[in-house]
N, C-alpha and C positions, 0 to 999 in steps of 0.2 A: 873354717867358716861355721858359724852356728847354724843349726838346722832350721831355726825359725826365719833366718834371713836368706835361705836358699830359694831358688826358683823351683817350680814343680818338677822340671826335668832333673835338676841337681838333686832334689830330695829323693826322687825315684832311684837315681844312680847310687845314692848313698845307701838306701834300704836294700839294694840288691848286691852290694859289695862289702859292706862293713862286716867284720867278724860277728857271728851270730850271738855269742854270749854277751858281748859288749853292746850290741844293738838292742837285744831284748831288754837288758837292764836299763839302757838309756830311755827306751820307750816306756818301761814299766814303772820307773821311779815316780814320774809325775802322776801316773794313773793310780798307783798305790796310795800316794798322798791324797789325791782327790777322793778316792773311795773311803779311806779311813776318816777323813774330815767330814765327808758327807754323811757317813754312818754315825759319826760322833754327834753331828748336829741333829740327826734323826733321833738319837738317844736323848738329846737335850730336852725335848718336849716331855718325854717320859720321866726324866729326872726331875725337872722343875714342877711338872704337873703332879708328880708323886708327892710333893710337899702339900698339896691341897687335901686330897682324900683318895680312898680306894676306888670310888666310882669314877672319878676323873681320870685316874690312871687306866682303868679298864676302857674308858671311852676312847682314849688315844689308841689303844690296841685295836679297838673295833674299827675306827676310821682308817687305821693303817692299811687295811685291805683295799680301801678305795684308792689310797695313795699308790699302792702297789699296782692297781689296775691302770691308773693314769700313767705310771711309769712303764707299764707293759706296752701301752700304745706308743709312748715316746720312744722306747727301745725298738718297737716294730718299725717305725719310720726311720729312726736313727741308724739301726743296724742294717735295715733293708737298703737304704740309700748308701750307707757307708761301705758295706761290703762290695757293692757295685763299683763305687768310686775307687776303692783299694785295688780290686782286681784289674780294672781298666787303666789305672795309673801304672800298674806293673806291666801290663801289656802295651803301654804307651798309646792307648786310645784316648787322647785328651779331649776329643770333640764332644763327648757325651756327658762328661762329669759335671759340667756347669748346669746342664739341664736337670740332671738327677738331683743335684744338691738343692736347687730351688724348688723343685717339685716335692721332694721329701719334706723340706722345711715348712712350706706354706700349707701343704696338706695336713701336717701335724697341728699347726696352729688352728686351722679351721675345725679339725676334729676336737681339739681342746675346748673350743667355744661351745660346740654341741654337747660335750660331756658336762660342762658347767651348767648349761641351761636345763638339761634333763635332770641332773642331780638336784638342783635347787627346786625345781617344780615338784619332784617326787621325794622330797627330803625325808619326811617321816617314814614312809614305807621302806625307803632305802636303809635308814638307820635300823629299823626292826629286822630287815633281811640280813643285815651284817652281824646280827647277834646281840643287839642291845636288849638288856632287861629293862623293866619299867623304871628302876632306880638309876640306871645308867643313861637312859634315853635323853633327858634334858642336857646332859653334858655332851653327848654325842651330837645332838642337834646343833649346839653352839659351836662346836669344833668343826664339824663337817661343812657347815654353810660357808665359812670363811675359806677353808681349804679348797672347796670347789671353785671359788673365784680365781684362784691361781692356776687352775688346770691348763689353760692355753699356754701360759708361760713355763710351767713345769714340763709339759709335753715337748714344746719346741726347744727348750733348753737342752733336753736330752738328745734331740736331733743334732743341734749345733755341736754339742760336746762330742758325740760319736763321729760326726763327719770330720771334725778337726783331728781326732785320734787316728782315724783311718787314713788321713793324709800324712801322718807322721808328725803332726803338730800337737803332741800330747801336752807340752808345757803351756801352750795357749789354752787348751781345754782345762788344765789344772787351775789357771788363774781365775777363770770364770766360776768354776765350781767352789773353789776355796773361798773366794770373796763372799759369795752368798752364805756359805756355812759359817764363817766368822761373824758375819752380821747377825745371823740367826742366834748365835750363842750370846751376843750382847743384848739383842732385843727381847729374848725370852724372859729373863728376870725383870727387865725394865717394865714390860707390858703386863706381865702376870702379877707382880707384887707391887712395884712402885705406882703404876697407874691402876692397880687393883682391878684388872680386866679378867683375872682368872683364866679359865681354859680358852676363852675367846682370844685372850692376849697371846697365848701360845700359837694358836692357829694364824693370827695376824702376823706374828713374827715370821712364821714359815712362809706365808704368802709374799710378804714384802721382800724377804730374802730371795725367793724364787724370781721375782721381777727384776731385782738387781743383778742376779746371776745371769738371767736371760740377756739383759742389756749389755753386760760385759762380754759375754760369749759372742753376741752379734758383732760387736766392735772388733773382737779378735779375729773373726772370720773375714773381716775386710782388710786385714793387714798382711803385709809381706807377700809370699808366694802362695797363700792359701786361696782356695776357691771362693770367689766373691759371690754371695747370694743376691740375686736380683729378681724381682717379680717378672721381668720380661723373659726370663729363662724358664718359666713354668711351662711344662710340656705335658699335657693331659693325654698321653698315648698309652695304649694298653701294654706295650712292651715294657715301659718304665714301671708301671704298677705290678706287672708280672715279676720283674726283677726285685721289686721292693718286697713282694710277698715271699719270694724265694729266699731272700737274705734275712728278712725280718720275722717270718713266721715262727722260727724256733724261739726267738726272744719273746714273742707274744705268748707262745705256749708256756715258756718258763715263768714269766712274770704274771701272766693271766691266771695260770693255775695256782701260782703262789697266793694270789688274791683269793681265789675260790677256797684253797686249802685253809687260809687264815679264817675265812668265814666259818667253814666247817669246824675248825679247831675251837673258835669262840663258842659256837653253839654246843659242841660236845662238852667243853669245859663248864659251860653254864648248866647243862643238863646233868652231868655226872658229878658236879661239885656239890650238889645237895644244898645244905644250908649255907655253904660257903661258895656259892656260884660266882658272886662278884669277885671274891678273892682268887678263885681259880682262873677267871678270865684275865684279871690283872697280872697274875703270876705268869701265865703263858705269854702275855704281852711283853713282860720284862725279859723272859727267856729269849723270845724272838729278837728283841733289840740287842741283847748281849751277843747272841750267836751271829747276828748279821754284822756286828762290828768286827768280830774275828774273821768272818767269812769275806768281809770287804777287802781285806788285804790280798786274799787269794784271787778275788775277782779283778782287783787292780793289776795283779801280776798277769792274769790271763788277758786283760785288755791291752797290756803292753805287748803281748805275744801276737794279738790279732792282726795289726797292720803289717808286721813282719811276715806272718803267715799268708795273708791275702795277697800282698804285692809279689812275694816270691813265688807263690803258687801261680799267679797270673803270668809271671815271667818263665814258668816251667822249671824253676829251680827247686825241684822237689827235695833234694838232699838237704838244702838249707831249712826247708819247712820241717822235716823230720828231726833235724838237729835242734831246732828251736823248741819243738814240742818236748823232746826228752829232757832238754835242759830245764824247762819249766817244771815238768813233773817231778824230776829228781829233787830240786830245791824246795818245791812246794811240800813234798812229803815230809822232809826234815822239819820245816817250819810248823807244819800242822801237828806233828807228833809233840813238839814242845808246847804248842798252844793247847792241845788236848789235855796234856798232863797238868798244865796250869789251871785250866778250866775245872777239872775234876777236883783238884786240891783246894782251890780258892773259890768254889762255887758260892758258898754262903756269903763271904765278904762282898763278892760281886753283886749278888742279889740285894744285899743290905744297902747298897748305894741308892737304890730306887725306892724301897718300901720297907724299911727295917721295923717300923712301928706296928706292922700287921704280922703276927706270928704265922697265920695260915698262909699268907702270900709267901713268906720266907720258906716254909716247909715245902710247899708245892713246887715253887720255882727252883729251889736248890736241887732236888732230885731230878727234875726234868732237864736241867742244864747239864748235870753230870751224865745222864743217859745219852744226851746228844753228843757230848764230847767223846764218848767211847768210839764212835765211828767217824769222827771228823777227818782223820787222815785220808779216808777213802775219797773225799771231795777233790783231792789233788788230781786224780785221774778223771773223775767225772766232769769237773769244770773245764779242764784243759781239752778233753776230748770234745765236749760240746762246742767250745769256742773254735777249735780247729775245723770241725765238720761244718760249722756255720760259715766260717771265713773262706773255705774252699768251695762253697756252693752246693754241698751235699744236703739239700733241703729236707729230704725225707728222714735220713739218718739223724740229722741235727735236731729235727722236730721231735723225733722219738726219744732222743737223749734228753732234750729239754723237758719233755712232758713226764719223764719217768719218775723223778724224785717227788715232785709236788703233786703230780696228777695221777699217773697210772697206778702208783702204789699207795701214796699217802691218803688219797681221798677214800678208796675202799677200806683201808686199814683204820681210818679215824671213826668209821662206823662199826667195824668188826671188833677191834681190840677193846674199846670201852664197854661193849656189850658183855664181854666175858670178864674183864678185869677192872671195870669201873674207872675211877679217876686215874689209876695207874696206867690203864690202857691209853689215856690221853697223853700222859707224860712220856710214854715210851714209843708212841706211834712213829715219830720222825726217825728214830733209831732203826726200826725195822724197815721203814720205807727206804732209808739210805742203803741198807744192806741189799735189798731187792734191786734197787736201781743200779748199784755197782755191778751186780751180776749181769744186767742187761747191757750196760754201757761199755764194759770191758771189751767184749768181742767187736762192737761197733768201731771202737778206736783202733784196735789191732787190724781190722780189715782195711780201713782207710790208709793206715801206714804201710801195709803190705802192698796195696795198690800203687801208692806213690813210689815205693822201692822198685816195683816192676816197671814203672814208667821212666825211671831215671836213664 
């Protein structure tokens, strides 16, 4: 029987009995595809806008921090409700999952409306806060205004996507995400060049794609044995929001701090770029997109691990949780070593895909990308540990792990290193932040694994 045609009870039994390597791969393949394509269409705006000018490319990088913040809120509600759903399905507590699913979804949609209204009201101050220079500001304003209109759909789409994944319906989640991504790839050149809408066309393509993705994900959640979301199941009780915070706060830390770190990065690049401040901001924007594309496969692999981890932990099958974790780490290290070598060797050709006509952008971005690739394999342990801690409800440890890379270490370093090394400090900041974060996250993961081994 195909997993999407199973009832909830049959799906849980399958997740608790299927051999771990096969189960993780089956859950991970759709999520890896979803993440790669989503990252690819995030890169599409940078690619097509890069055909306009350096300022437009920089504006996309500036607004990216807002999109990261919107995603942070979406992941907060999605992972918060999804983790609760996964553990309670594993423990066969079916009565509460419908209420949590509806509460998480509708709360996220309401929060998205609030973000859109506040962002549009304070559009110019927000654009300047994000790191826009006077020459970048008109492009940032045009792009950001349209992106904010899609905030409710972007945020609630992430909730639907994660709730489907945590139920074991990763293929349904993939259909919704991939459909929006493919549409965005088609709309970008059409609106930017054919209809001559410039950077506004890129933003409109993204927003339309998010609305379509949202609609498909909502329809997917109403099919088969999935939890059907209905407004009558909204339950505004403190215990539900407490569980949502417990499961979602690590994601909010990770994504929210990523947004703050991007703002700090743009400001430092503009400050220490000197006469080439716009080129420095554009270069770091390109590096972020390329790095995220490579990292998205790792995130997708980890997202395939999460429902396996959550359900089996809820069922007290700790040995299966540990087996799944080590399986993921082992294969992730191998793949990241290969990706790192490719990134170091082919950094310049990768950067040239986005802005080969600007020599300063090319030089700055090439070195920054090579420096990031040096420590990329460490992400295998960091990402899998973070996802494991979050899925088993270790909120404090998971939040600490989530905050380490982009917050606890990156934000102080982005002010310290450029002070001593100038633009080179900006380029190598993430490398040093990753090394420090690994030193913190390694013992957190080992402690949780030892605790599960003792509980077997």
